[in-house]
C-alpha positions, 0 to 999 in steps of 0.5 A, spaced: 432 544 493 438 539 491 437 540 484 437 547 484 443 552 484 443 559 486 445 564 481 450 569 481 447 574 477 440 576 476 441 574 468 443 567 470 437 565 473 432 561 469 427 559 475 423 564 480 421 561 487 415 563 491 412 560 497 405 558 498 401 555 504 408 553 507 411 549 501 416 552 496 414 552 488 418 553 482 416 557 476 420 557 470 421 564 467 424 562 460 424 556 456 429 551 459 432 546 454 434 539 456 441 539 460 441 546 462 443 547 470 437 550 474 438 556 477 434 561 482 436 568 483 435 571 490 433 578 489 434 584 494 427 584 497 426 577 498 433 577 501 431 582 506 425 578 508 429 572 510 433 577 514 440 578 510 444 584 511 444 588 504 448 594 503 453 598 499 459 595 504 456 589 505 460 583 503 458 575 503 463 571 506 465 564 503 459 559 503 454 564 506 449 563 500 449 556 500 448 557 507 442 561 505 439 556 501 440 551 506 436 555 511 431 557 506 429 549 505 429 548 513 425 554 514 419 551 510 419 544 513 413 546 517 407 548 515 403 554 517 398 549 521 404 547 525 407 554 526 401 556 529 401 551 535 408 554 537 407 562 535 402 566 539 397 570 534 399 576 538 406 576 536 408 578 530 413 573 526 419 576 524 423 572 519 429 577 521 429 575 528 430 568 527 434 567 520 440 572 522 442 568 529 441 561 525 446 563 519 451 565 525 450 558 528 450 555 521 456 557 519 459 554 525 455 547 525 453 546 518 457 541 515 459 544 509 462 538 505 455 537 502 456 544 499 463 545 499 469 543 504 472 545 510 479 548 510 480 547 517 487 544 518 490 547 512 494 553 512 490 558 507 493 565 504 490 570 508 483 573 505 482 567 501 476 566 506 472 571 502 473 567 496 466 565 493 465 558 491 460 554 486 453 553 490 453 546 486 460 544 488 461 537 490 468 535 489 473 535 495 478 540 491 474 546 492 477 546 499 483 550 496 479 554 490 474 559 490 472 565 485 473 572 486 467 576 488 464 583 489 461 586 495 455 582 494 458 575 494 457 575 486 462 571 482 465 577 478 469 572 473 467 565 472 473 563 467 478 564 473 479 561 479 484 562 485 488 557 489 487 558 496 494 556 498 498 560 493 494 565 490 495 563 483 489 564 478 487 558 473 483 557 468 476 554 469 472 551 464 466 547 468 470 541 471 475 540 476 481 537 472 485 543 472 484 544 480 486 537 481 493 538 476 495 544 480 494 540 487 498 534 484 504 538 482 504 544 486 501 542 493 502 535 493 502 534 501 496 538 501 493 533 496 495 527 499 492 529 505 486 531 502 485 524 498 488 520 504 483 522 509 477 523 504 477 531 506 475 529 513 480 533 517 478 532 525 482 536 530 485 532 535 480 530 541 484 532 547 485 528 554 480 522 551 485 516 553 485 519 560 478 518 561 474 513 564 471 508 559 464 509 563 464 516 561 465 515 554 458 514 552 456 521 554 461 524 549 460 526 542 464 522 538 465 524 531 468 518 527 473 521 521 472 519 514 478 515 513 481 513 506 483 506 504 490 507 504 490 511 511 486 505 514 490 500 512 497 503 515 493 504 521 491 497 521 498 495 520 501 499 526 496 495 530 496 488 528 504 488 528 504 492 534 509 498 531 511 504 533 507 510 530 513 513 528 515 508 523 511 511 518 516 517 517 521 512 516 525 513 509 524 506 507 516 506 509 515 512 505 519 509 499 515 503 499 508 507 499 510 511 494 512 506 489 505 502 491 501 508 490 505 514 487 499 519 488 498 517 496 502 521 501 502 519 508 499 523 514 504 526 519 505 520 525 502 525 530 496 526 526 495 519 525 496 517 532 491 523 535 486 522 530 485 515 527 488 511 532 485 515 537 478 514 534 479 506 533 481 506 541 475 510 543 470 506 539 473 499 541 473 501 548 466 503 548 464 496 545 469 493 550 465 497 555 458 494 553 461 487 554 464 488 561 459 491 564 454 485 563 459 480 566 457 477 572 464 473 574 471 474 571 478 473 572 484 477 571 491 476 569 497 480 571 502 481 566 508 485 568 513 487 563 519 491 562 519 497 557 525 501 558 531 501 563 527 504 569 520 503 566 515 497 567 508 496 565 502 492 568 497 490 563 491 487 565 487 482 561 480 479 563 478 472 562 470 470 562 466 464 559 460 467 555 453 464 555 455 459 549 461 456 553 466 460 549 472 462 553 474 470 551 479 474 553 480 482 553 486 486 554 484 492 558 489 497 560 497 498 561 499 502 567 506 504 569 508 501 576 514 503 580 521 501 579 521 497 586 514 494 584 512 495 591 505 493 594 502 500 594 504 502 587 501 495 585 495 496 589 494 503 586 494 500 579 489 495 580 485 499 583 485 504 578 484 499 572 478 496 576 474 502 577 475 505 570 472 498 567 468 497 573 470 490 574 472 490 582 466 487 584 465 481 579 472 479 579 474 474 584 481 471 582 488 474 579 493 470 576 500 473 576 507 473 579 507 469 585 511 475 589 509 477 596 508 484 593 503 482 588 499 477 592 498 483 598 496 488 592 491 483 589 488 481 596 487 489 598 483 490 592 479 483 594 482 478 589 485 472 590 492 471 587 494 465 584 501 463 581 502 463 574 504 456 572 508 457 566 513 462 571 513 456 576 515 451 570 520 456 568 523 457 575 524 449 575 527 448 569 532 454 570 534 452 577 536 445 573 540 449 568 543 453 573 546 448 577 554 448 577 555 441 574 550 441 569 553 448 567 560 445 566 557 439 562 554 443 557 560 448 556 564 442 554 559 440 549 558 447 547 566 447 545 565 440 542 560 443 537 564 449 536 570 445 534 566 441 529 563 447 525 570 450 525 572 444 521 570 443 514 571 436 513 567 434 520 562 440 518 560 436 511 560 429 515 555 432 520 551 435 514 551 428 511 549 424 518 543 429 519 541 436 517 536 436 523 541 435 528 545 440 524 540 445 525 539 443 533 546 444 534 546 451 531 540 453 535 544 450 541 550 455 540 546 461 538 541 461 543 545 458 549 540 455 554 533 457 553 529 454 558 523 452 553 527 449 548 533 446 551 530 439 552 529 438 545 537 440 543 539 436 548 535 430 547 538 430 539 545 430 542 543 424 546 540 421 540 546 421 536 551 420 542 555 414 537 556 419 532 559 424 537 563 419 540 566 417 533 568 425 532 571 426 538 576 420 537 579 425 531 579 431 535 583 428 541 589 432 538 586 438 539 584 437 546 577 436 545 574 430 549 568 428 553 568 423 559 563 418 560 561 422 566 559 427 562 554 423 558 551 420 564 550 427 567 547 429 560 542 423 560 540 425 567 538 432 565 534 429 559 530 424 563 528 430 568 527 435 563 522 430 559 516 431 563 517 438 564 517 439 557 511 435 556 508 439 561 509 445 558 507 443 551 500 440 554 499 448 556 500 450 549 494 447 546 490 453 548 491 461 548 490 461 555 490 454 558 485 453 563 486 452 571 483 445 571 489 443 568 494 445 573 493 440 579 493 434 575 499 436 571 503 438 578 501 432 582 503 428 576 510 431 576 511 431 584 508 424 585 510 420 579 515 423 573 519 426 578 519 422 584 526 419 586 527 412 584 531 406 587 536 406 580 536 414 580 544 417 581 545 421 587 545 427 582 539 426 579 536 425 586 538 431 588 535 435 582 529 432 583 528 433 590 530 441 589 524 441 583 519 437 588 521 443 594 520 448 589 513 446 586 510 444 593 512 451 595 509 455 590 502 450 591 502 449 598 497 455 600 491 452 602 487 457 599 490 456 592 489 449 593 482 450 594 481 453 588 485 449 584 481 443 586 474 446 585 476 447 578 478 440 577 471 438 580 468 442 575 472 439 569 469 433 566 475 430 565 478 430 572 471 430 576 472 423 580 478 427 583 482 421 583 489 425 584 486 427 591 486 424 598 479 422 601 479 428 606 481 433 600 476 430 596 470 431 601 472 438 602 472 440 595 465 437 594 463 441 600 466 447 597 463 446 590 456 445 593 457 452 597 459 455 591 454 453 586 448 454 591 451 461 592 451 463 585 444 460 584 442 465 589 445 471 586 442 469 579 438 474 576 434 470 571 431 464 575 428 460 570 435 458 567 435 454 573 429 451 574 429 443 573 426 441 567 420 437 568 420 430 565 416 429 559 413 423 560 409 425 565 401 425 564 398 432 564 397 435 571 390 434 574 385 439 576 387 442 583 382 440 588 378 446 592 379 441 598 384 436 600 383 429 598 382 424 604 389 421 603 392 428 604 388 429 610 390 422 613 397 422 611 399 429 609 403 431 615 407 424 615 409 423 608 412 429 605 411 429 597 418 431 595 419 434 588 423 439 585 419 445 586 420 444 594 427 442 594 432 447 597 437 450 593 443 447 597 439 440 595 439 441 588 446 443 588 447 437 592 443 432 587 447 435 581 454 434 584 452 427 586 450 426 579 456 429 576 461 425 580 458 418 578 457 419 571 462 417 566 468 421 565 470 424 559 476 423 555 483 427 557 482 430 550 475 432 551 475 440 551 471 441 558 467 447 555 465 444 549 462 438 554 459 444 558 456 447 552 452 440 551 450 438 558 449 445 561 441 444 561 443 438 565 447 441 571 444 448 571 447 450 578 454 447 576 454 450 569 454 457 572 460 455 577 463 452 571 463 458 567 466 462 573 472 457 575 473 454 568 474 461 566 480 462 570 487 462 566 493 457 568 498 463 566 498 470 566 500 471 558 498 467 553 502 460 553 506 461 547 509 467 549 512 463 555 514 457 551 516 459 545 520 465 542 513 469 540 513 472 547 520 475 546 518 478 540 512 481 543 515 484 549 521 487 544 515 490 540 512 493 546 519 496 548 519 500 542 513 503 543 513 510 545 511 511 552 505 515 550 502 510 545 503 504 550 496 503 553 493 505 546 496 500 541 497 494 547 489 495 548 488 495 540 493 489 538 490 485 544 483 486 542 483 486 534 476 483 534 473 489 537 475 493 531 
């Protein structure tokens, strides 16, 4: 059927069609030369058989003959024998009763892009819906063109074609060259939209973003066909987290017009409500498939400011998959009240947890250590843990806000500004050290950013002789530094050094593991920031303040238990040497309970069966009766093996073996170690997947300890409020696109 077209007049046809025993046959009614189009004529008699209404005042609508041919093909897919199974012999088979409603339904449901192109979404002239299209038309340009037809839907003049957008008549010679040229020069917007979306114009799916992801699979999701350029624009918005409205900017439009003169961007509303929304839906479905199969996960809570009075809470889940690879998935971003009350936070957490079905399999939430966040998380059933990045940030900012330190830094800032204002000294600085000059410019420009101040101050201390020589030439300008200023600066650098190294330690991975927190904090408290006898009084006071801040943030027994458990499962810290003996005993006991509990809930029992040694001989056949030694000693001597040991005993054995084995290098990735040894410790491996998945920070570490975070939040703040959830989700889950 696909090679045979429907003739407009009886004179055009060169084939006749008939049905015999449930099959369609064609017969040539005249000689047909090579290359001639095959055309069949549906006469009035057969049209009546098919149920078409014919008459003096009846007129075919656009595409109805093509629908007829499609129905004609569909009606004969079943053989006569198959029809007899569904139709009683007593009932007459009236084709008109079946075909008429089918035509009406096909007009709404049949995909016309195989025989023409839908014109929905374009403003066409009234009355052009009655224009007749070629039955063999395959080009997308036929969306906007048609022939004048008579009352029977037959083409009157095939040499003239009519534009549905403006009504102008064009010459038609059998190809679409004139059609395309007319669209380019007279209807550029419609042409670009047609080409950019490859003819697929999809109505926006309303309220789809507000639907729960668990409701999405039950909906009919139609993926629009998107042109390469339009898809690239959508990817650009997602990857760079740009506002959708950027595509309507004059510069962006000009750039694309130079790169592709024949392409015109769709409207921002069209892009957001169709292309981006469809990407959002499809990514949600893929994420849901992953999330619903998770047995344990943790969440991080990213609370950020969008505008003056609008704040958002973005939830990200963290888990370790079966191959011991860490995974992070951004779920949702929700508006929270300006006062950040525990009730508003609780409602947001409950809403997102129910939306994604993570409430029962989530145990820990990492975020701000404010009381409202802790209470809100506990009401949802999650244990709240502080973000180590925020804790270190508070410590460093507390140092920089000290009155004595601020006064000293202001003096150094005036000195550096004076050096740059002098041409001679500026040249001397360039000669002395170009890296130093860059650091000094950063010091003047950025002020005292907590995550970069150590590097800048250390650079000044390292070149103290150079600065002292310059000060001698600046005494006339009233610029001077006292020895006390240099002493304070040296004390600040010494205190900031271990804190700076701690922050860089956490930036190794996108999300550092929780098992790293307790060793680092313990090292800071009792070694690097512990007061020494040679410390100045100023230095002792600063260290004491930091000690109190760190101790307060990690003083909770519940928080310490989780930190210790994570360390106990990290092969680098399995000895727990940084814990006191009572804490070590308590941690190992809690680890046994945790591993046993997880093993009991494990659905796949075979994965936790201890493998039998390979060097044992094959078991002997089971005796029907007890042997003599079993009869005599069976009650006195219990045979102990893996099959009779309880879950608690198995967990205890694994912990004992794990604790006494050789510790890994501090540079060893704990998840890589477990990937190689999980079969040796099946119970502990399950616990490791749960506890080593907990992040140490609420956001990626480079957002906290570098300028990357400022750039991300600046981009988020520029997004339209209605697009925040969609674009933040897509940007964070690009692997699912």
